[in-house]
Phi, psi and omega in degrees: 000122185284315177238148180228139177300136180092346180261158179294134179289141179298137177291152176203158168221124178227163179266141180270188183297337178264012179064027175262143178289138177231128181240154174301325181295348178287350188235050181296141177075010181245152168281132180238127173256112182252110182245137183254133182220154186293312189201138176301143170059033171253159189307306182294318182293325178293316179299318180295311180300317180291331175295316176294322177299314183292336178266005189305315183300315180292319178300318178297319178299329178274356180074028185266137174264130177248131177229123176262140182229130171214177180276357181297157181286160174305322180296319177296316179300321181298314179298314181298313181299314182292314183302320184251009178052051181281125186271002183240158181292142171249126185253145183258124179234068188298329180266002175061022181292316180291318177303317181296316178302324184265007179073021182258009175220131180165202182285134177213165178264130177223118182053042176079002179243145175282133181212161175266136179182185179284132178259113180300117183205166182218144177233127173262117180254125182284172180301338179272003179084003179262150179290119178270324180207142178231116173266097189290327179218110179275120183278316183241101184304319185291332181270345188296316180305323178292324177298318180295315179300317179300316179296319178296317178298314180299319181295342181270345182289139181290000000 
């Protein structure tokens, strides 16, 4: 298991769609939702990204930072971001090092065959830098942003 709830999240620096470096350390004291997805502009990934986009106002109200990560290039991210008006950074992990650290790259089943690839998953990192929740395998991309939002809402209750 690459990340564990209650443990410090692995540090990273990746480039965004504008080819600027973005690090976990850029968001001290913030809740960070780091979601890993296979590929820009594919059906499931688009539904997931648009779900986070549609929840953006509430996520902002909760003070949450959303970061999407795939192996796609910054240029691909730029097109995807523009096409769907995504208000959050998309980070490029071409060598899949960060995905591997977070357990989002490895062996998975695809159409009944074992293959290596990106495992759709999400990590909620709390303001203290520790993993609050890890969705290791997201089954329904379109429903997932609401699941994350629900967990964030629950986490805010006294």
